[in-house]
C-alpha positions as CSV (number, residue, x, y, z in Angstrom):
1,M,-0.2,0.1,0.1
2,S,1.2,3.6,-0.5
3,E,2.1,5.6,2.4
4,P,-0.9,7.1,4.5
5,I,-1.1,10.8,4.7
6,D,-3.0,13.1,6.8
7,W,-3.9,16.6,5.4
8,L,-3.7,19.3,8.0
9,P,-6.4,22.2,7.8
10,D,-3.7,24.6,6.2
11,G,-3.2,22.0,3.5
12,T,0.0,20.7,4.7
13,P,0.6,16.9,4.2
14,Y,1.3,15.2,7.6
15,S,3.1,11.9,8.2
16,P,1.2,9.6,10.9
17,R,4.2,7.3,10.6
18,F,6.7,10.0,11.7
19,G,4.2,12.4,13.5
20,D,5.7,15.3,11.5
21,R,4.9,17.7,8.7
22,Y,6.5,16.9,5.2
23,H,7.3,20.7,5.0
24,S,7.0,23.9,7.2
25,E,3.6,25.6,7.6
26,N,5.0,28.3,5.3
27,G,5.0,25.9,2.5
28,G,7.9,23.7,0.7
29,L,8.3,26.0,-2.4
30,D,10.6,28.6,-0.9
31,Q,12.5,26.0,1.3
32,A,13.1,24.0,-1.9
33,R,14.5,26.9,-3.9
34,R,16.5,28.8,-1.2
35,V,17.5,25.9,1.1
36,F,18.4,23.2,-1.5
37,L,18.7,24.7,-4.9
38,Q,20.3,28.0,-3.9
39,G,22.2,26.3,-1.0
40,C,24.0,24.2,-3.7
41,G,25.0,27.1,-5.7
42,L,22.5,26.0,-8.4
43,P,21.9,26.9,-11.1
44,A,25.2,28.7,-11.5
45,A,27.2,25.8,-10.6
46,W,26.0,23.5,-13.3
47,A,26.5,26.1,-16.0
48,G,28.2,24.7,-19.2
49,Q,28.5,21.1,-17.8
50,P,27.7,18.1,-19.9
51,Q,25.8,16.6,-17.1
52,W,24.9,17.3,-13.5
53,R,24.0,14.7,-10.7
54,V,21.8,15.8,-7.6
55,L,21.6,13.3,-4.8
56,E,18.6,13.6,-2.4
57,T,17.6,11.9,0.8
58,G,14.0,11.7,1.1
59,F,11.8,12.4,-2.1
60,G,8.7,13.0,-0.1
61,F,6.2,14.8,-2.6
62,G,9.0,15.5,-5.1
63,L,9.0,19.4,-4.5
64,N,12.7,19.7,-4.7
65,F,12.8,17.7,-7.8
66,L,10.2,19.8,-9.4
67,V,11.9,23.0,-8.5
68,T,15.2,21.9,-9.7
69,W,13.7,20.5,-13.0
70,A,11.9,23.9,-13.5
71,A,15.2,25.8,-12.8
72,W,17.0,23.5,-15.5
73,R,14.4,24.4,-17.9
74,A,14.6,28.0,-17.4
75,D,18.7,28.1,-17.5
76,E,20.1,28.8,-21.1
77,R,23.3,27.3,-19.9
78,R,21.9,24.4,-18.3
79,P,23.7,20.9,-18.5
80,R,22.6,18.7,-21.4
81,L,21.7,16.0,-19.0
82,L,20.3,16.5,-15.6
83,H,20.1,13.5,-13.3
84,F,18.2,13.6,-9.9
85,V,18.7,10.8,-7.7
86,S,16.6,10.3,-4.6
87,T,15.9,7.9,-2.0
88,E,12.3,7.1,-0.6
89,A,11.7,4.4,1.8
90,W,7.7,5.1,1.9
91,P,6.4,6.3,-1.3
92,V,3.1,8.2,-1.2
93,S,0.2,7.5,-3.5
94,A,0.1,9.2,-6.9
95,A,-3.1,11.1,-6.0
96,D,-1.4,12.6,-3.0
97,L,1.6,13.5,-4.9
98,L,-0.5,15.6,-7.2
99,R,-2.4,17.1,-4.3
100,A,0.6,18.3,-2.6
101,T,1.7,20.5,-5.6
102,A,-1.8,22.0,-6.2
103,A,-0.7,25.0,-4.2
104,H,2.0,25.8,-6.8
105,P,0.4,26.2,-10.1
106,E,3.6,27.2,-11.7
107,L,4.7,23.7,-11.2
108,A,1.5,22.1,-12.2
109,P,2.8,21.0,-15.9
110,L,5.8,19.3,-14.5
111,A,3.9,17.8,-11.6
112,E,1.4,16.3,-14.0
113,Q,4.2,14.5,-16.0
114,L,5.6,13.3,-12.9
115,H,2.2,11.9,-11.8
116,A,1.9,10.1,-14.9
117,Q,5.2,8.0,-14.3
118,W,4.3,7.4,-10.5
119,W,3.3,3.9,-10.6
120,G,4.6,0.4,-9.8
121,L,7.2,1.6,-7.3
122,L,8.2,-1.6,-5.8
123,P,11.4,-1.7,-3.5
124,G,14.4,-1.3,-5.7
125,V,15.6,1.3,-8.4
126,H,13.0,3.0,-10.9
127,R,14.2,5.3,-13.8
128,L,11.7,8.0,-14.8
129,A,12.7,10.1,-17.8
130,F,11.4,13.5,-18.8
131,D,12.1,16.2,-21.3
132,E,13.1,13.6,-24.1
133,G,15.3,11.5,-21.7
134,R,17.4,14.8,-20.7
135,V,15.8,14.9,-17.2
136,L,16.3,11.6,-15.4
137,L,14.8,10.9,-12.1
138,T,16.3,7.8,-10.4
139,L,14.3,6.6,-7.2
140,Y,15.6,4.2,-4.9
141,V,12.7,2.9,-2.9
142,G,14.0,1.4,0.3
143,D,16.4,2.1,3.2
144,A,18.7,5.3,2.2
145,Q,21.8,4.0,3.8
146,E,21.3,0.5,2.1
147,M,20.5,1.8,-1.3
148,L,23.3,4.4,-1.4
149,R,25.9,1.6,-0.6
150,Q,24.6,-0.6,-3.0
151,Q,24.3,1.9,-6.0
152,A,27.1,4.0,-5.2
153,P,26.1,7.0,-7.5
154,T,28.4,10.0,-7.9
155,A,26.7,13.3,-6.7
156,D,27.6,16.9,-7.8
157,S,25.2,18.3,-5.3
158,V,23.4,16.9,-2.2
159,Y,20.0,17.8,-0.8
160,L,19.9,16.4,2.7
161,D,16.3,16.2,3.4
162,G,13.9,14.2,5.6
163,F,11.8,14.2,8.7
164,S,13.3,15.8,11.8
165,P,16.3,14.1,13.3
166,S,14.3,13.7,16.5
167,V,11.5,11.5,14.8
168,N,13.5,10.0,11.9
169,P,17.1,9.6,13.4
170,E,18.2,6.8,11.1
171,I,18.3,9.1,7.8
172,W,20.6,11.5,9.8
173,S,22.8,8.8,11.6
174,T,26.6,8.9,11.1
175,H,26.5,5.7,9.1
176,A,23.8,7.2,6.7
177,L,25.8,10.4,6.1
178,K,28.9,8.2,5.5
179,A,27.1,6.5,2.7
180,V,26.3,10.0,1.6
181,A,29.8,11.0,1.7
182,R,31.0,8.0,-0.3
183,C,28.8,9.5,-3.2
184,C,30.5,12.9,-3.3
185,R,33.5,14.0,-5.1
186,R,35.9,16.7,-3.7
187,G,33.9,19.9,-4.0
188,T,30.5,18.4,-3.8
189,Q,28.1,21.1,-2.2
190,L,25.4,19.7,0.4
191,A,22.6,21.7,1.6
192,T,20.0,21.1,4.4
193,W,17.4,22.9,6.6
194,T,18.5,21.4,9.9
195,I,21.3,22.6,12.1
196,A,21.3,19.8,14.8
197,R,24.6,19.6,16.5
198,A,24.6,15.8,15.9
199,V,24.1,16.4,12.1
200,R,26.9,19.0,11.9
201,D,29.4,16.8,13.9
202,A,28.6,13.7,11.8
203,L,29.0,15.6,8.4
204,A,32.4,17.1,9.8
205,E,33.5,13.6,10.8
206,C,32.6,12.5,7.2
207,G,34.8,15.2,5.5
208,F,32.5,18.0,5.0
209,E,33.4,21.5,5.8
210,V,30.2,22.9,7.4
211,Q,28.7,26.3,7.9
212,R,25.6,28.0,9.1
213,V,23.8,30.2,6.9
214,P,20.7,32.6,7.2
215,G,17.7,30.3,7.1
216,V,14.4,30.2,5.5
217,P,11.5,31.0,7.9
218,P,10.5,29.8,10.2
219,K,14.2,28.5,10.5
220,R,16.6,31.1,11.8
221,D,19.6,29.2,10.3
222,N,20.2,26.4,7.7
223,L,23.2,24.3,6.8
224,Q,25.5,24.3,4.0
225,A,28.6,22.2,3.3
226,T,31.3,21.2,0.9
227,Y,32.8,17.9,0.8
228,N,36.6,18.6,1.2
229,P,38.1,16.1,3.5
230,H,41.6,16.9,5.2
231,W,42.6,13.3,4.3
232,E,42.8,11.8,0.8
233,P,39.7,9.6,0.4
234,R,39.9,6.1,-0.9
235,P,39.3,5.7,-4.4
236,R,35.5,5.5,-4.9
237,T,34.3,2.1,-6.0
238,A,31.7,2.4,-8.6
239,A,28.9,-0.1,-8.6
240,L,30.1,-1.3,-11.8
241,P,33.4,-0.2,-13.4
242,E,32.9,2.7,-15.6
243,A,34.9,3.9,-18.6
244,P,38.0,5.6,-17.8
245,P,38.2,9.5,-17.7
246,T,39.5,10.7,-21.1
247,A,41.0,14.1,-22.2
248,A,39.4,13.9,-25.7
249,P,37.3,17.0,-26.5
250,Q,33.6,17.1,-26.8
251,P,31.8,15.7,-28.4
252,R,33.0,12.3,-28.2
253,H,32.8,9.9,-31.2
254,C,31.6,6.3,-31.3
255,L,30.9,3.6,-33.9
256,V,27.9,1.2,-33.4
257,I,28.2,-1.9,-35.4
258,G,24.5,-3.2,-36.0
259,G,21.5,-1.4,-37.2
260,G,18.9,-3.4,-35.2
261,L,17.2,-2.6,-31.8
262,A,20.3,-3.0,-29.7
263,G,22.4,-1.0,-31.9
264,A,19.8,1.8,-32.5
265,A,19.0,1.9,-28.5
266,A,22.9,2.2,-27.8
267,A,23.4,5.0,-30.6
268,A,20.3,7.0,-29.5
269,S,21.2,7.0,-25.7
270,L,24.9,8.1,-26.4
271,A,23.8,10.8,-29.0
272,R,21.3,12.2,-26.4
273,R,24.3,12.6,-24.0
274,G,26.2,14.5,-26.9
275,W,28.1,12.1,-28.5
276,Q,28.4,11.8,-32.4
277,V,27.8,8.3,-33.2
278,Q,27.9,6.2,-36.7
279,V,26.0,3.3,-37.1
280,L,27.5,0.7,-39.6
281,D,25.3,-2.2,-41.0
282,G,25.9,-4.6,-43.8
283,A,22.4,-4.0,-45.0
284,A,21.1,-1.1,-47.1
285,E,18.2,-0.2,-44.6
286,P,17.9,-0.4,-40.6
287,A,16.3,-3.5,-38.9
288,A,17.2,-5.8,-41.8
289,G,17.9,-8.6,-39.2
290,A,15.8,-10.1,-36.2
291,S,14.7,-6.5,-35.6
292,G,12.7,-6.4,-38.7
293,L,9.9,-8.5,-37.0
294,P,6.7,-7.3,-38.3
295,A,5.3,-6.8,-34.7
296,G,6.0,-8.4,-31.2
297,V,5.0,-8.2,-27.6
298,F,6.8,-6.5,-24.7
299,A,5.7,-7.5,-21.1
300,P,7.2,-8.1,-17.8
301,H,8.1,-11.6,-16.5
302,V,6.5,-12.8,-13.3
303,S,7.7,-15.3,-10.8
304,P,6.8,-16.1,-7.4
305,D,10.3,-15.3,-6.0
306,D,10.5,-12.1,-8.2
307,A,13.7,-13.4,-9.7
308,V,16.4,-11.6,-11.4
309,L,14.6,-11.8,-14.9
310,S,11.3,-10.6,-13.5
311,R,13.0,-7.5,-12.0
312,L,15.1,-6.8,-15.2
313,S,11.9,-7.1,-17.2
314,R,10.1,-4.6,-15.2
315,S,13.0,-1.9,-15.5
316,G,13.2,-2.8,-19.3
317,V,9.3,-2.5,-19.8
318,R,9.5,1.0,-18.1
319,T,12.2,2.2,-20.5
320,T,10.2,0.8,-23.5
321,L,7.0,2.5,-22.6
322,Q,8.9,5.9,-22.1
323,Q,10.7,5.4,-25.5
324,A,7.6,4.5,-27.4
325,R,5.5,7.3,-25.8
326,Q,8.1,9.8,-27.0
327,R,8.9,8.4,-30.4
328,L,6.1,6.3,-31.8
329,K,2.5,6.7,-32.9
330,A,0.0,5.0,-30.7
331,G,-2.3,2.5,-32.8
332,Q,0.0,2.6,-35.8
333,D,3.6,1.9,-34.4
334,W,2.7,0.4,-31.0
335,G,-0.1,0.0,-28.6
336,P,0.0,0.1,-24.9
337,T,-3.0,-2.2,-24.8
338,G,-1.9,-4.6,-21.9
339,V,-1.2,-8.3,-22.3
340,L,-2.9,-11.3,-21.2
341,E,-0.7,-14.0,-20.2
342,H,-2.2,-17.5,-20.6
343,R,-0.3,-19.7,-18.2
344,T,-0.9,-23.1,-19.7
345,D,1.8,-24.8,-17.7
346,G,1.2,-23.7,-14.0
347,P,-0.1,-21.1,-11.4
348,P,0.0,-17.4,-12.3
349,G,3.4,-16.9,-10.7
350,L,2.6,-13.7,-8.9
351,P,4.4,-12.9,-5.5
352,T,2.1,-13.3,-2.6
353,D,2.4,-9.8,-1.4
354,W,1.7,-7.9,-4.7
355,Q,-2.1,-7.8,-3.9
356,G,-3.2,-4.1,-3.2
357,G,0.2,-2.8,-3.4
358,P,2.5,-1.2,-6.2
359,G,2.9,-4.7,-7.7
360,A,-0.6,-4.6,-8.8
361,D,0.2,-1.7,-11.0
362,W,2.2,-4.3,-12.9
363,T,0.5,-7.6,-13.0
364,V,-2.8,-9.0,-11.5
365,P,-4.9,-12.1,-11.9
366,A,-6.6,-11.9,-15.4
367,P,-10.0,-9.9,-14.9
368,Q,-13.1,-11.8,-16.0
369,A,-13.6,-9.4,-19.1
370,A,-10.2,-10.1,-20.5
371,R,-10.7,-13.9,-20.0
372,E,-14.0,-13.6,-21.9
373,Q,-12.6,-11.6,-24.7
374,A,-9.9,-14.3,-25.2
375,D,-12.6,-17.1,-24.8
376,L,-10.4,-18.8,-22.1
377,P,-12.0,-21.9,-20.6
378,P,-13.2,-21.4,-17.0
379,D,-10.3,-23.3,-15.4
380,A,-7.7,-21.4,-17.3
381,V,-4.9,-19.7,-15.3
382,A,-4.0,-16.4,-16.5
383,C,-2.8,-13.0,-15.4
384,W,-3.1,-9.5,-16.9
385,H,0.1,-7.2,-17.5
386,A,-1.2,-3.7,-17.3
387,Q,2.0,-2.2,-18.4
388,A,2.6,-4.0,-21.6
389,G,1.5,-4.1,-25.3
390,W,2.8,-4.7,-28.9
391,I,5.2,-2.9,-31.0
392,R,6.5,-2.6,-34.4
393,P,10.5,-3.1,-34.1
394,P,11.5,-1.6,-37.5
395,Q,9.5,1.7,-36.5
396,M,11.3,2.0,-33.2
397,V,14.7,1.4,-34.9
398,R,14.1,4.0,-37.4
399,A,12.7,6.6,-34.7
400,L,16.0,5.9,-32.6
401,L,18.2,6.5,-35.4
402,Q,16.7,9.9,-36.0
403,E,18.1,11.2,-32.7
404,P,20.4,14.2,-33.5
405,G,23.9,13.2,-33.5
406,V,23.2,9.6,-35.0
407,T,24.5,8.9,-38.7
408,W,23.3,5.9,-40.5
409,L,25.9,4.1,-42.8
410,G,24.2,1.3,-44.6
411,N,25.8,-1.1,-47.1
412,C,28.8,-1.0,-44.8
413,P,29.5,-4.8,-43.6
414,V,32.2,-4.7,-40.9
415,A,34.5,-7.9,-41.2
416,S,36.9,-7.1,-38.5
417,L,38.1,-4.5,-36.1
418,R,41.7,-3.0,-35.6
419,A,42.9,-0.9,-32.8
420,Q,45.4,2.0,-33.9
421,P,47.4,4.2,-31.6
422,A,45.6,7.5,-31.0
423,A,46.8,10.4,-33.4
424,D,46.7,12.8,-30.5
425,A,48.7,11.3,-27.5
426,A,46.9,13.5,-25.1
427,A,43.6,12.1,-25.9
428,N,44.9,8.8,-23.9
429,A,42.8,6.6,-26.1
430,A,43.3,4.3,-29.1
431,E,41.3,4.5,-32.5
432,W,39.3,1.7,-33.4
433,Q,39.0,0.9,-37.1
434,A,36.1,-0.9,-38.6
435,L,37.2,-2.8,-41.7
436,D,35.5,-4.5,-44.5
437,A,36.4,-8.0,-46.0
438,Q,39.2,-6.4,-48.1
439,G,40.9,-4.6,-45.1
440,Q,39.5,-1.3,-46.1
441,V,38.7,1.2,-43.5
442,L,34.9,1.9,-43.2
443,A,35.2,4.3,-40.3
444,Q,37.1,4.8,-37.0
445,A,36.5,6.3,-33.6
446,P,37.9,5.9,-30.0
447,V,34.9,4.0,-28.9
448,V,33.4,0.8,-30.7
449,V,30.0,-0.9,-29.6
450,I,29.3,-4.1,-31.0
451,A,25.5,-4.7,-31.2
452,A,25.4,-7.0,-34.3
453,G,23.3,-9.7,-32.8
454,A,23.9,-13.0,-34.4
455,G,26.8,-11.3,-36.4
456,S,28.7,-10.2,-32.9
457,S,30.6,-13.4,-32.5
458,P,32.9,-13.0,-35.6
459,L,33.8,-9.3,-34.4
460,L,34.5,-10.8,-30.8
461,A,36.8,-13.5,-32.2
462,D,34.5,-15.9,-30.6
463,R,35.7,-15.2,-27.1
464,W,32.2,-15.9,-25.6
465,P,29.9,-18.9,-26.4
466,L,27.1,-16.9,-28.1
467,Q,24.4,-19.4,-29.5
468,P,22.5,-18.4,-32.7
469,V,18.8,-19.1,-32.4
470,R,16.4,-18.9,-35.3
471,G,13.0,-17.7,-34.8
472,Q,10.0,-18.2,-37.2
473,V,6.7,-16.5,-37.0
474,S,3.4,-16.8,-39.1
475,W,1.5,-13.7,-39.7
476,G,-1.1,-12.4,-42.1
477,R,-3.6,-9.3,-42.9
478,Y,-7.2,-8.9,-42.2
479,A,-9.7,-8.5,-45.1
480,A,-11.0,-4.7,-44.8
481,H,-14.4,-5.9,-43.3
482,L,-13.0,-8.0,-40.5
483,T,-12.1,-7.0,-37.1
484,A,-9.6,-8.6,-34.5
485,P,-10.8,-11.2,-32.3
486,A,-9.3,-9.7,-29.4
487,P,-8.1,-6.0,-28.7
488,F,-4.8,-7.0,-26.8
489,P,-1.9,-9.6,-27.2
490,T,-1.6,-12.9,-25.5
491,N,1.5,-14.7,-24.4
492,G,2.4,-17.7,-22.4
493,H,3.5,-20.8,-24.4
494,G,3.9,-18.8,-27.6
495,N,2.5,-15.3,-28.1
496,M,0.1,-13.5,-30.5
497,V,-0.6,-9.9,-31.5
498,P,-4.2,-10.3,-32.8
499,S,-4.2,-6.7,-34.3
500,F,-1.3,-4.3,-35.2
501,G,-0.7,-1.8,-38.2
502,V,1.0,-2.9,-41.2
503,G,2.0,-1.3,-44.5
504,S,1.0,-2.4,-48.0
505,P,2.1,-5.8,-49.2
506,G,5.2,-4.6,-51.1
507,N,6.4,-2.7,-48.1
508,P,5.0,-4.0,-44.7
509,G,7.5,-1.8,-42.8
510,E,6.0,1.5,-44.1
511,E,3.6,3.4,-42.4
512,A,0.3,1.4,-41.4
513,T,-2.4,1.2,-43.8
514,E,-4.0,-2.0,-42.9
515,R,-4.2,-4.3,-39.8
516,A,-2.5,-7.5,-39.4
517,W,-2.1,-10.5,-36.7
518,I,1.2,-12.3,-35.8
519,M,2.0,-15.3,-33.8
520,G,5.2,-17.0,-32.8
521,S,8.0,-17.6,-32.5
522,T,10.0,-20.7,-32.6
523,F,13.4,-20.9,-30.7
524,E,15.5,-23.0,-32.7
525,R,18.9,-23.3,-30.9
526,D,22.1,-23.6,-33.1
527,V,20.1,-23.0,-36.3
528,A,21.5,-20.2,-38.5
529,E,20.0,-21.3,-42.0
530,L,18.1,-18.5,-43.6
531,P,15.9,-18.5,-45.5
532,A,14.1,-21.3,-43.8
533,T,13.5,-24.3,-46.1
534,A,9.7,-24.7,-47.2
535,A,9.4,-27.8,-45.1
536,D,10.7,-25.9,-42.1
537,Q,8.3,-23.0,-42.8
538,L,5.2,-25.5,-42.8
539,A,6.6,-27.1,-39.7
540,A,6.6,-23.5,-38.0
541,H,3.2,-22.8,-39.2
542,R,1.9,-26.0,-37.6
543,S,3.5,-25.3,-34.4
544,H,2.1,-21.9,-34.1
545,W,-1.5,-23.3,-34.9
546,D,-1.2,-26.1,-32.4
547,K,-0.2,-23.3,-29.6
548,V,-2.6,-20.6,-30.5
549,Q,-5.6,-23.0,-30.2
550,T,-4.8,-23.4,-26.6
551,L,-3.2,-19.8,-26.1
552,I,-6.4,-17.6,-27.2
553,P,-9.3,-19.9,-28.7
554,A,-11.1,-16.6,-29.8
555,A,-8.3,-16.0,-32.4
556,A,-8.1,-19.6,-33.4
557,R,-11.7,-19.6,-34.4
558,E,-11.2,-16.6,-36.5
559,L,-8.1,-17.9,-38.1
560,A,-9.0,-21.6,-38.4
561,P,-10.0,-21.5,-42.4
562,R,-6.8,-19.8,-43.5
563,F,-4.6,-22.1,-41.2
564,E,-6.3,-25.3,-42.3
565,A,-5.9,-24.2,-45.9
566,R,-2.4,-23.3,-45.6
567,L,-1.3,-26.5,-43.9
568,A,-3.4,-28.4,-46.3
569,A,-1.6,-26.9,-49.2
570,G,1.8,-28.4,-47.7
571,A,5.0,-26.8,-48.8
572,G,3.9,-25.5,-52.0
573,E,3.6,-21.8,-52.9
574,Q,0.8,-19.5,-51.8
575,D,-0.4,-16.1,-53.0
576,T,1.1,-14.1,-50.2
577,T,-0.7,-10.9,-51.4
578,A,-4.2,-12.5,-50.5
579,S,-5.8,-11.1,-47.3
580,S,-6.3,-14.7,-46.5
581,A,-2.6,-15.8,-46.8
582,V,-0.6,-17.0,-43.9
583,E,2.7,-15.5,-44.4
584,H,6.3,-16.3,-43.0
585,W,9.0,-14.5,-41.5
586,A,12.3,-15.7,-39.9
587,A,15.6,-14.3,-38.5
588,V,18.4,-15.6,-36.4
589,R,19.0,-14.0,-32.8
590,C,21.6,-14.9,-30.3
591,T,21.9,-15.6,-26.6
592,A,24.4,-15.9,-23.9
593,P,24.5,-19.3,-21.9
594,D,22.3,-17.7,-19.2
595,R,19.8,-16.2,-21.9
596,L,20.7,-12.5,-20.7
597,P,21.9,-9.8,-22.7
598,I,25.7,-8.7,-22.6
599,V,26.6,-5.1,-21.9
600,G,29.8,-3.6,-21.1
601,P,33.6,-3.6,-22.1
602,V,34.8,-6.5,-23.9
603,D,38.2,-6.4,-22.0
604,A,38.8,-2.9,-20.3
605,T,42.4,-3.7,-19.8
606,A,43.6,-5.4,-23.0
607,L,41.0,-3.7,-25.3
608,P,40.2,-0.3,-24.1
609,G,37.3,1.4,-25.9
610,L,35.7,-1.9,-27.2
611,W,32.3,-2.3,-25.8
612,V,29.4,-4.6,-26.4
613,C,25.6,-4.6,-26.3
614,T,24.3,-7.9,-27.7
615,A,22.6,-11.3,-27.0
616,M,19.1,-10.0,-26.5
617,G,17.7,-13.2,-27.6
618,A,13.9,-13.3,-27.5
619,R,13.6,-10.4,-25.1
620,G,15.0,-7.5,-27.3
621,L,11.6,-5.5,-27.3
622,T,11.5,-5.7,-23.4
623,L,15.3,-5.1,-22.7
624,A,17.2,-3.6,-25.7
625,L,16.3,0.1,-24.8
626,L,17.2,-0.4,-21.1
627,C,20.6,-1.9,-22.2
628,G,21.3,1.1,-24.3
629,E,20.8,3.3,-21.3
630,L,23.0,1.0,-19.1
631,L,25.7,1.2,-21.7
632,A,25.5,5.0,-21.9
633,A,25.5,5.3,-18.0
634,R,28.8,3.4,-17.8
635,L,30.5,5.3,-20.6
636,N,29.6,8.5,-19.1
637,G,30.0,7.8,-15.2
638,E,26.3,8.3,-14.5
639,P,24.0,6.8,-12.0
640,L,22.8,3.3,-13.1
641,P,19.3,3.0,-14.6
642,L,18.6,-0.2,-12.4
643,D,19.5,-2.0,-9.4
644,T,23.0,-2.8,-9.3
645,K,22.4,-6.5,-8.8
646,L,20.6,-6.5,-12.3
647,A,23.1,-4.5,-13.9
648,R,25.8,-7.0,-12.9
649,A,23.7,-9.6,-14.3
650,L,23.9,-7.9,-17.5
651,S,27.4,-6.8,-17.4
652,S,30.1,-8.2,-19.8
653,E,32.3,-8.9,-16.9
654,R,30.2,-11.7,-15.8
655,M,31.5,-13.5,-19.1
């Protein structure tokens, strides 16, 4: 359940848990601006910087975040990227969040955007993105000290907030402040409203130079501090190894090899941070490989113990939703329809403590209406993923490649990579050259990201055991007078999107003019043969038809005549332009042994500048965009976009 709030007669929110107001009776806006923003020397301190990282203890109703975001928007010299990291053990409800900002109409547009993303805040790390991904709010839901030690972000400014030390001493304890200090660089500015002697002494003990300053009423004094210990702090240990600092001038340059979803995601994430990125691919057009899937499903994974894949998938789905809403046309390129999961092999798989809490924002037992629309039998086990839907991967790839700073280089098959000494010794980095089969240089840059899916192994000199996996799908178009059998996708043992937009028969990847359905996919390990033989195609159609009859009976009834005709025709040719045709599509993906993506440096010591973002397997629609953000965070020394334990599960170092 969300944190309960009492509202005092003057409109001030009050915490029954701590017996304290969330801010003074004079309102929190002045405190946010004068105590925290100005107390940390902002906005002047961030002027001209590529990024700025604010750390806050105690998010509350987000007023400090909204004020900082508004100041960033208003500043012509703002950093390209604003990171705001905040801890919160007891998140309030979305309704209370919006109510608390009603007294500040100048912040209403920003508060409404925050409100729209304020859902599903289970314990852990949540990345919320605003202003086209240039304002990133990272919420650590849990104990502040524990989360800061685990995530170890670097902070340029610290807002030390929270309830009074007399009612919430843990967040002001020496141990908690040591965790804050470990996140600081020398020169980090800290501001807080309390001048409690214990807090001043603890800050000084942790290496801060502390001073009282005139306070914001009703406080006579406030506190400001600078992290400047008289000793040399131990080298800071990042949650994951980061790219080494470089003296190379901005903007930085990078090659991304692979024009699919993983490559486009990595390119867009880097370009949004000011990088100049060239994307090389052997095909003439983007999304020519596995990302050319006509349409697919993105949805969270669920498990009773909320396993690594379940938590990873939620972080991935949130990122996919953010990017789709920013870049794609709903109904044409994607649909946030929700997804029905028909669990044909067991129980729903939901954690027992999700009912009525933030987990219910993600997944619940399937409602009766959805079960009836899919025509599931009464004893069927099913759950409903509210934050899920369908997407056309080629449209997302093209949208990502339109990010300013990204250049597409098609018909550029990269056969090998070669490291060259840097032309400028001061840059402290080698130049990587991408070569074609004749050894000619196609492009070069200090950083290369291999994101070539099944084509990654040769570029990695087969250093990791990546397994090719062929996937085949069946799909077709609806005649103009027909409607889809269900308004949402279904997954489980296989999956089906019963209705998505598609282009004309000659160019299905163009803007949608017709409606279509798709089902699949096969998962054929160690099979890389393309195109699939006629016999293999027929076998795939038969497999999909067998699965869909159980998965979603309503769709099976609608499609029965065309599948029966297709299977009766055997391996012979069919007219794929007919609206009744069952069409075939296939591509080869690749997976790591643990079937999780690989993101990070290939070998930071022996091969500096060579990075990888590959092995998405069958979960690219859910995880590729998150992997692009993780790669960019590691290359730029940013707060991680997900739980450190999950980032390590994706890291190349595990290989």
